[in-house]
C-alpha positions as CSV (number, residue, x, y, z in Angstrom):
1,M,31.5,-7.2,20.2
2,S,27.8,-6.3,20.4
3,D,25.9,-5.2,17.3
4,Q,24.3,-2.4,19.3
5,V,25.3,1.0,18.0
6,A,25.6,4.0,20.3
7,L,26.7,6.2,17.5
8,N,25.8,5.5,13.9
9,Y,28.4,7.3,11.8
10,P,27.7,8.4,8.2
11,D,27.2,5.6,5.7
12,L,29.4,6.6,2.8
13,L,29.6,3.1,1.5
14,G,25.8,2.9,1.3
15,A,25.7,6.3,-0.4
16,V,27.9,4.9,-3.1
17,T,26.5,1.4,-3.6
18,G,22.9,2.2,-2.8
19,G,23.0,-0.2,0.2
20,P,24.7,-3.5,-0.8
21,R,27.6,-4.5,1.4
22,L,29.4,-7.5,2.7
23,N,30.1,-7.6,6.4
24,V,33.4,-9.2,7.5
25,D,33.7,-8.8,11.3
26,V,33.6,-4.9,11.7
27,V,34.5,-4.2,8.1
28,Q,31.9,-3.5,5.4
29,C,32.9,-3.7,1.8
30,A,31.8,-4.0,-1.9
31,L,33.7,-4.6,-5.1
32,A,33.6,-3.3,-8.7
33,A,35.6,-3.4,-11.9
34,R,36.7,-0.1,-13.5
35,P,36.0,0.0,-16.4
36,P,33.4,-2.8,-16.3
37,E,34.2,-3.5,-20.0
38,V,37.7,-3.6,-21.3
39,A,39.4,-4.7,-24.5
40,A,41.6,-7.8,-24.3
41,G,45.3,-6.8,-23.8
42,S,44.3,-3.7,-21.7
43,Y,44.3,-3.0,-18.0
44,F,41.3,-2.6,-15.7
45,E,41.1,-2.0,-11.9
46,I,39.7,-3.9,-9.1
47,V,38.0,-1.1,-7.0
48,F,37.5,-2.3,-3.4
49,L,35.3,0.0,-1.3
50,I,35.7,-0.5,2.4
51,Q,34.2,1.0,5.5
52,N,35.3,0.4,9.1
53,A,32.2,0.0,11.2
54,S,34.2,0.3,14.5
55,D,36.0,2.9,16.6
56,A,39.2,0.9,16.5
57,D,42.1,0.5,14.1
58,V,41.6,-2.6,11.8
59,D,44.2,-4.4,9.9
60,V,42.7,-5.7,6.6
61,V,44.6,-8.1,4.2
62,V,43.2,-8.7,0.7
63,E,44.2,-11.2,-1.9
64,P,43.0,-10.9,-5.5
65,A,41.2,-14.0,-6.9
66,L,41.4,-13.8,-10.7
67,P,40.1,-16.4,-13.3
68,D,42.7,-19.2,-13.7
69,R,41.6,-19.7,-17.3
70,D,39.6,-17.7,-19.8
71,T,36.6,-19.1,-21.6
72,A,38.9,-20.7,-24.2
73,N,40.7,-22.6,-21.4
74,Q,43.8,-20.4,-21.8
75,R,46.0,-19.8,-18.7
76,R,47.5,-16.5,-17.6
77,S,44.8,-14.4,-19.3
78,F,44.5,-12.2,-16.1
79,L,47.5,-11.1,-14.1
80,T,48.2,-8.7,-11.2
81,K,51.5,-7.8,-9.6
82,N,49.7,-7.3,-6.2
83,E,49.1,-10.8,-4.8
84,R,48.5,-9.6,-1.2
85,V,47.8,-6.1,0.0
86,R,47.5,-4.8,3.6
87,I,45.2,-1.9,4.5
88,G,45.5,-0.2,7.9
89,L,42.1,1.2,8.5
90,R,41.8,4.0,11.1
91,P,38.8,4.2,13.4
92,A,35.6,4.5,11.3
93,E,37.6,5.1,8.2
94,V,36.0,4.8,4.7
95,G,38.1,4.5,1.6
96,Y,38.8,2.5,-1.5
97,L,41.7,0.4,-2.8
98,T,42.5,0.2,-6.5
99,L,44.4,-2.8,-7.8
100,P,45.4,-3.0,-11.5
101,V,44.8,-6.2,-13.5
102,S,46.3,-6.8,-16.9
103,T,44.7,-9.0,-19.6
104,S,46.4,-10.9,-22.3
105,A,45.7,-9.8,-25.9
106,N,44.7,-13.4,-26.5
107,T,42.1,-13.4,-23.7
108,A,38.9,-14.8,-25.1
109,P,36.1,-12.1,-25.2
110,S,33.2,-12.9,-22.8
111,P,30.8,-11.0,-20.6
112,D,31.0,-13.6,-17.9
113,Y,34.3,-13.2,-16.1
114,N,34.3,-12.7,-12.3
115,I,37.1,-11.1,-10.3
116,G,37.2,-11.3,-6.5
117,L,39.0,-10.5,-3.3
118,K,39.6,-12.7,-0.3
119,L,39.9,-10.7,2.8
120,T,40.7,-11.0,6.5
121,A,40.1,-8.3,9.1
122,K,41.8,-8.1,12.5
123,R,40.8,-5.5,15.1
124,M,43.8,-3.8,16.8
125,G,42.5,-3.6,20.3
126,K,39.0,-3.3,21.9
127,A,36.4,-2.2,19.4
128,Q,33.0,-0.6,19.7
129,R,30.6,-0.7,16.7
130,V,29.9,2.8,15.3
131,R,27.9,1.7,12.2
132,A,25.0,-0.7,12.1
133,P,25.6,-3.9,10.1
134,L,23.0,-2.9,7.5
135,G,24.2,0.7,7.2
136,G,25.4,3.7,9.0
137,G,23.7,7.0,9.6
138,L,22.5,9.5,7.0
139,F,24.7,12.4,5.9
140,D,24.7,15.2,3.5
141,A,27.3,15.2,0.7
142,R,27.7,18.9,1.1
143,E,29.5,18.2,4.4
144,L,32.3,16.5,2.4
145,S,35.2,18.3,0.7
146,S,34.8,19.0,-3.0
147,A,37.6,16.5,-3.7
148,V,35.8,13.8,-1.8
149,Q,32.5,14.6,-3.5
150,Q,34.1,14.3,-6.9
151,Q,35.6,10.9,-5.9
152,M,32.2,9.6,-4.7
153,D,30.5,10.9,-7.8
154,G,33.0,8.8,-9.8
155,L,32.5,5.7,-7.6
156,R,28.7,5.9,-8.0
157,T,29.0,5.2,-11.7
158,L,30.4,1.8,-11.0
159,A,28.4,-1.4,-10.5
160,F,29.5,-2.4,-7.0
161,S,28.8,-6.0,-5.9
162,A,28.6,-7.5,-2.4
163,E,28.2,-11.1,-3.7
164,S,30.2,-13.7,-1.9
165,C,29.1,-16.7,-4.0
166,G,28.9,-18.9,-0.9
167,R,32.6,-18.3,0.0
168,K,33.5,-17.0,3.4
169,N,35.2,-13.6,3.6
170,Y,35.1,-13.2,-0.1
171,V,33.5,-10.7,-2.5
172,E,33.4,-10.7,-6.3
173,A,32.2,-8.6,-9.2
174,G,31.9,-9.1,-12.9
175,V,34.0,-7.8,-15.8
176,K,33.4,-8.0,-19.5
177,I,36.3,-8.6,-21.9
178,L,35.9,-7.2,-25.4
179,P,37.9,-8.1,-28.5
180,P,41.4,-6.6,-28.6
181,T,41.9,-3.1,-30.1
182,L,44.8,-1.0,-31.2
183,S,44.2,1.6,-28.4
184,P,47.3,2.6,-26.5
185,L,48.1,0.5,-23.4
186,R,48.1,2.5,-20.2
187,E,49.5,0.7,-17.2
188,L,47.6,1.4,-13.9
189,K,49.1,1.7,-10.5
190,P,47.7,0.4,-7.2
191,G,46.5,3.0,-4.7
192,W,44.6,3.8,-1.6
193,S,42.2,6.7,-1.3
194,S,40.7,7.7,2.1
195,L,37.3,9.3,1.9
196,W,36.4,9.8,5.6
197,T,37.7,9.2,9.1
198,I,36.4,9.6,12.6
199,D,38.3,12.9,12.7
200,D,35.9,14.3,10.1
201,Y,33.0,13.7,12.5
202,L,32.1,16.5,14.9
203,D,29.0,17.2,16.8
204,D,27.1,20.4,16.2
205,A,28.5,22.1,19.3
206,A,32.1,21.5,18.2
207,I,31.4,22.5,14.6
208,A,29.7,25.7,15.7
209,A,32.7,26.5,17.9
210,K,35.1,26.0,15.1
211,A,33.1,28.1,12.7
212,A,32.5,30.9,15.2
213,H,34.6,33.5,13.3
214,E,32.8,32.9,10.0
215,I,29.4,32.9,11.7
216,E,30.2,36.3,13.2
217,Q,30.7,37.6,9.7
218,I,27.2,36.6,8.5
219,L,25.3,37.5,11.6
220,P,24.6,41.1,10.4
221,W,22.8,39.6,7.4
222,L,20.3,37.6,9.5
223,T,17.7,40.4,9.6
224,R,14.5,41.2,7.7
225,E,16.0,44.4,6.3
226,K,18.7,42.5,4.5
227,M,17.2,39.1,3.8
228,F,13.5,39.4,3.4
229,M,13.6,40.5,-0.3
230,P,16.3,37.9,-1.3
231,L,14.2,35.2,0.4
232,F,11.1,36.4,-1.3
233,K,12.8,36.1,-4.7
234,A,14.4,32.8,-3.9
235,T,11.0,31.5,-2.7
236,Q,9.4,32.4,-6.0
237,A,12.2,30.8,-8.0
238,R,12.2,27.6,-5.9
239,F,8.5,27.0,-6.1
240,Q,8.4,27.9,-9.8
241,A,11.2,25.2,-10.4
242,S,9.0,22.7,-8.5
243,G,6.1,23.3,-10.7
244,C,4.1,25.3,-8.2
245,P,4.3,29.0,-9.2
246,L,3.2,31.3,-6.4
247,H,1.2,34.6,-6.4
248,P,3.3,37.4,-4.8
249,P,1.3,37.5,-1.5
250,E,1.9,33.7,-1.1
251,A,5.6,34.2,-1.5
252,I,5.6,37.1,0.9
253,F,4.2,35.0,3.7
254,I,6.7,32.1,3.1
255,A,9.5,34.7,3.1
256,K,8.1,36.0,6.4
257,I,8.3,32.6,8.2
258,L,11.8,32.0,6.7
259,T,12.9,35.5,7.9
260,L,11.5,34.8,11.4
261,L,13.6,31.6,11.6
262,L,16.7,33.5,10.5
263,E,16.2,36.2,13.1
264,Q,15.7,33.6,15.8
265,G,19.2,32.4,15.2
266,T,20.2,29.4,17.3
267,K,16.9,29.2,19.2
268,S,14.9,26.0,19.0
269,P,13.0,25.8,15.6
270,V,9.9,24.3,17.3
271,P,8.3,26.0,20.3
272,G,8.1,23.9,23.5
273,E,10.8,21.4,22.6
274,G,13.2,22.5,25.3
275,S,16.9,21.9,24.7
276,A,16.5,21.0,21.0
277,P,19.6,20.7,18.8
278,L,20.8,23.6,16.8
279,P,18.5,24.6,13.9
280,R,19.2,22.6,10.8
281,W,20.1,25.7,8.7
282,Y,22.5,27.0,11.4
283,S,24.2,23.6,11.7
284,R,24.5,23.4,7.9
285,A,25.9,26.9,7.7
286,C,28.7,25.9,10.2
287,H,29.6,22.9,8.2
288,L,29.8,24.8,4.9
289,L,31.7,27.7,6.5
290,L,34.3,25.3,7.9
291,Q,34.8,23.8,4.5
292,E,34.7,27.0,2.5
293,P,35.4,30.0,4.8
294,E,35.1,32.4,1.8
295,L,31.3,31.7,1.8
296,A,31.1,34.2,4.7
297,T,31.9,37.0,2.2
298,R,28.8,36.0,0.2
299,P,26.1,35.7,2.9
300,E,23.1,36.4,0.6
301,G,24.1,33.6,-1.7
302,L,24.9,31.3,1.2
303,I,21.5,31.7,2.7
304,T,19.3,31.8,-0.4
305,Q,21.1,29.2,-2.4
306,L,23.0,26.7,-0.2
307,L,20.9,27.0,3.0
308,Y,17.4,27.6,1.6
309,P,16.2,23.9,1.8
310,D,17.5,23.6,5.4
311,L,15.9,26.9,6.4
312,A,12.6,25.8,4.8
313,H,12.9,22.5,6.7
314,D,13.2,24.4,10.1
315,A,10.5,26.9,9.1
316,A,8.1,24.1,8.1
317,R,8.5,22.4,11.5
318,H,8.1,25.6,13.3
319,A,5.0,26.6,11.2
320,F,3.3,23.3,11.8
321,A,3.7,23.8,15.6
322,M,2.2,27.4,15.2
323,V,-0.7,26.2,13.1
324,K,-1.5,23.4,15.6
325,T,-1.4,25.8,18.5
326,V,-3.6,28.4,16.9
327,T,-6.2,26.1,15.2
328,G,-6.1,23.0,17.5
329,E,-5.7,20.8,14.5
330,T,-3.5,17.7,14.4
331,F,-1.6,16.6,11.3
332,G,-0.5,13.1,11.9
333,T,2.0,11.2,14.0
334,P,5.5,12.7,14.6
335,A,7.0,10.2,12.1
336,E,4.4,11.3,9.5
337,M,5.1,14.9,10.2
338,D,8.9,14.3,9.8
339,T,8.3,12.6,6.5
340,Y,6.1,15.4,5.2
341,V,8.7,18.1,6.2
342,D,11.6,16.1,4.8
343,T,9.8,15.6,1.5
344,L,9.0,19.3,1.2
345,S,12.6,20.3,1.9
346,Q,14.0,17.8,-0.5
347,A,11.6,18.9,-3.3
348,L,12.8,22.5,-2.8
349,A,16.4,21.3,-2.9
350,D,16.0,19.2,-6.1
351,S,13.2,21.0,-8.0
352,E,10.9,18.0,-7.5
353,P,7.2,18.5,-8.0
354,L,5.2,20.3,-5.3
355,D,1.5,21.0,-5.1
356,L,-0.4,23.9,-3.6
357,T,-1.2,22.0,-0.4
358,R,2.5,21.8,0.5
359,A,3.0,25.5,-0.1
360,Y,0.1,26.6,2.1
361,L,0.5,23.9,4.7
362,P,2.5,24.8,6.6
363,L,4.7,27.6,5.2
364,I,2.2,30.1,4.0
365,M,-0.1,29.5,7.0
366,G,2.9,29.8,9.4
367,G,3.9,33.1,7.7
368,L,0.3,34.3,8.1
369,I,0.4,33.6,11.9
370,A,3.8,35.4,12.1
371,N,2.4,38.3,10.0
372,A,2.6,40.9,12.8
373,R,6.0,39.6,14.0
374,V,7.8,40.2,10.7
375,T,6.7,43.6,9.5
376,L,8.4,45.5,6.7
377,P,8.9,49.3,6.3
378,N,5.6,51.1,5.6
379,E,3.7,47.8,5.6
380,Q,0.1,47.7,6.8
381,I,-0.3,44.1,7.9
382,R,-4.0,44.1,7.4
383,D,-3.5,45.0,3.8
384,T,-1.0,42.2,3.4
385,A,-3.5,39.7,4.8
386,N,-6.1,41.0,2.4
387,L,-3.7,40.4,-0.5
388,L,-3.4,36.8,0.5
389,A,-7.2,36.5,0.7
390,R,-7.4,37.6,-2.9
391,A,-4.7,35.2,-4.0
392,L,-6.5,32.4,-2.2
393,D,-9.7,33.3,-4.1
394,L,-7.8,33.0,-7.3
395,R,-7.0,29.4,-6.3
396,R,-10.6,28.4,-5.7
397,Q,-10.9,26.7,-9.0
398,A,-8.2,24.3,-7.9
399,Q,-10.1,23.3,-4.8
400,T,-11.0,19.6,-4.5
401,A,-12.4,17.3,-1.9
402,E,-8.8,16.3,-1.1
403,N,-7.5,19.8,-0.5
404,A,-10.6,21.5,0.8
405,F,-9.3,21.3,4.4
406,V,-6.3,23.5,3.4
407,F,-8.6,26.2,2.0
408,D,-10.7,26.0,5.1
409,L,-7.7,26.4,7.4
410,A,-6.3,29.2,5.3
411,D,-9.7,31.0,5.4
412,R,-9.7,30.7,9.2
413,L,-6.2,32.0,9.6
414,I,-6.8,34.9,7.2
415,E,-9.9,35.9,9.2
416,R,-7.9,35.7,12.4
417,A,-5.1,37.8,10.9
418,L,-7.6,40.5,9.9
419,E,-9.2,40.5,13.3
420,T,-5.9,40.9,15.1
421,A,-4.3,43.4,12.7
């Protein structure tokens, strides 16, 4: 089977381990002990995280490999009732196996024990790779059910290992044995938990079709009359949380470009891109509404809380295209622009630091260009542009050689807005 990947399905394993994985044919895996430290005489679990990187069923057989002797040369210090376990992986499935291991009360304490699994993987029919050997595609945890998110949060606390120690089709991890205690002994049971299968993957068109009823419920809210003020308040709060408090006129123009993107609905977020995919905020809305249909009854919260970073992402891309068209300026390669927009969106999502440059370029400037396209009741757009000019003057003391071009661009666009108002 070729390693070329036509589809690169979500990399849940990498999201848990941070990247480490052992590849055994079309299976990717990692191992951890839970808890990583246990008192002698207690149980711990072998946690085997496994990801099918193909679109075929795969039969996986695992055999635990426990220390024959403890550090005091005693036998039968580690025992398991599960000497051989078979896992039937469905196409692209991701999940984890838990195998209980008991320790003798006489097991010598040590931080240096290793537990392992020997595994074999057999494809059940013709297989096409759907995840790259070094990792699958990116995904947003919000697309997963709340139960799966909780399971993954728990798995992320473990120290997963992909070490094979030179042995073929083998992975091991460490466990620390502490002195025995009088804590009650709780016997663990083996189990398999599936986190994701190919059935959980749908393209945007399919997801949009499935969420059509819920989307219809929020459509009346995608207007400036209903959403401008909530977006204005959300913008102030988001930038404040990122250490970049805005003057009211600055938040007004960001809210204008966000409102423009909402009112455009499913149109391409960047002019001139032709048959572009669905806007990011719309696609995310469909995913969320499929998982939690009741969100359709809370459209304001859905848009200003859950969708805000995605809407800002689309608005930033759209705003960059507008600024480029109006000013003739270029702002780097497509890859550099994507990184800039991704960083801006992520900062707004996670309350990470933002500076004035990222507020003005591109969001405030895009809103300024869209000033006449998103007017509010009784608004005089020339007055609104003048308010921004005054806010920019208040920022002059923060002007440096590095950000001077942002002030220059903003001055040019304000002058243009006043001339065309």
